[in-house]
N, C-alpha and C positions, 0 to 999 in steps of 0.2 A: 684756122683757129677753132672753128666749130668741131672739127674732127678730133682735136686734142681734148676738148671739153667732153665730148661723148666718150672717148677712150678713157679719160680720167674717171668719169662716172661709172663706166663699166668695170674698170679695175677696182674701184672702191667697192662696188657691189660684190665682186668676186672675193675680195679680201674679207668683207663683212660676212659673207656666206661661209667662207672657209673657216673663219674664227668662231662662228656660232652655229654652224650646221650640225654639229654633233648633238645638240640639244633637241633636234627634230626627230632623231632616231633612237636616242638613249632614254630609257625610263628614268623618271625623276625619283631620286632616292627618298625624298620626303613622302612619296606616295606608297612606298613599300611598307606594309605592316610587319612588325616583328615584336617579340616580347622584349621589353625594355629592361628586364632584370635577368637573373640567372636561370629562371625556370622557363617552362614552355606554356603556351596558351593552347587550349584544346576546345574546339567548337564542333559540335555534332549537329549538322544541318537538320537531322530528323529528331533530335532530342531537345527537350526544353531547357536544359542547363548548359552553362558554359563554365569552363575551368580556366582560371587565370594564374599564371606564375607557379605552375606545379613543379616541385622538386623534392628530393629527399635529402635530409641532412643525416649522415651516418657516422658511426664510430670509425676509428682508424682502420680496424680490421674488416669493416663492412658487414658485421654480423647483425647489427641492430640499426634501425634508422627511424626517423620521424618524417612522415609524409606531410608536406606543407603545400597549401594552395588556397586560393580564394574561389569559392564556388558561387556562381551568380545565377539567380532564378528571376528572369525578367517577366515571368508569366503571372497570371492571376490565381494560380493554384499551387499548393505545395508540391514538391517533386523530390524524388530520391535518386541519388547518383550511386552507382555501384562501381567500385574501383577494384580491379583485379590485377595482381602481379602473379607471374608464373610460379606455381608451387606454394602459394600462400592463400589462405582462405580470403574470400572477397570482403571488402569493407563496404559499408553503406553509410551515406550521409544524407539526411533529409534537410531540405532547405525550404523555409516558409516562402509563401508567395511574395514576390517583389523584394526579396532580401538577398543578402550575401553572407555566407558563412566563411570566415577566414580561419582556416586551420593553422594554428601556430600564432594567431593574433587574438581574435575574440572567441576562439574555440580551441580546445586542445588538439595538437597534431595527432595524426593516426600513427600509432607505434607499430612498426614493421619488424617483427621478430623473425630470425632466420633469413635475413635479407640476402646474404651471400654475394654482395656487390660492393666493391671498394669505392671510396670517393674518387672522382675523376672519370668514372665510367658512366654509362647510361643503362637503364633497365626498361624493358618493354612493359607498358602499363595499358590496360584496356579500361576505357571509361564508357559507361552505358547509363543513359537516363531515359525515362519514358518508354515508349514503344520502339525505340530505335535499336539497331543492331550494335551500335556503339562505334568507338574509334580507338584504334591502337596507336600509341605514339611512344617514342623514346623519351624518358624522363631522366634528367641529370641527377647524379648522386654527388652531393657536395660534402665537405667536411666543415669543421668549426673554426678554420684558420682565420676567416674574416670575422671581425668583432661582432657584426650584426647577426651572424649565424651561430656564434659561440653558445648562446643560451638555448639553442634548438637541438644541440647534440644530445642524443638520449643517454641517460645514466645507465651504464651496464649493470650496476648493482641492483637495479629494479627489474632486470630482465626476467628473472624467475617468477616474480610476483605479478607480472602483467598477464591478464587473461588474453587468450587468443580471440581474434575478432569473430563475431557471430556470422554465419553464412547469410546470404541474402534471403529474406523471408519469401516464401512462395505462397501463392493462393491455392490452398487445397481445401476441398470440401470435407467437413467432418463426417465420419461414418454415421449412417442412420442407426438409431437405437433399435435393438432387437425387440420384437413384439411377442 
């Protein structure tokens, strides 16, 4: 009788282990960080700024787009983010200390002229802040087919009137006056 009780307990333990054993070796899905929206998150360990939900909403032909993102500055000093797309002059965004600038929400999106990337594709973007070398990542290009992106599609009629972005300012010493 005791041997049946021991065998029953051992069999129960094996069934229990077999049914739940996968959880010991499988990572928990709730512990995996991912962007919860259509954009990508970019974090540069060496730079002071973080980029959240970055994406571009483009026209159907992909010639013009609006860069959308939230740029977070958790530091005590203002910081500047340089955003570079291949073949396009860099954009700079300055974020005050301890604040977030939401391009497309509380600030105008960055207008990307001559994008040459159709919706549905991705484009390589380089993000650099502070003294870091920066991070390159693939940013999705979306269209306005979803209602919440429809207002973010750039108006092509404004294309010619938009100024091109200014290059990133550099620190250069002024020439000494001639004596």
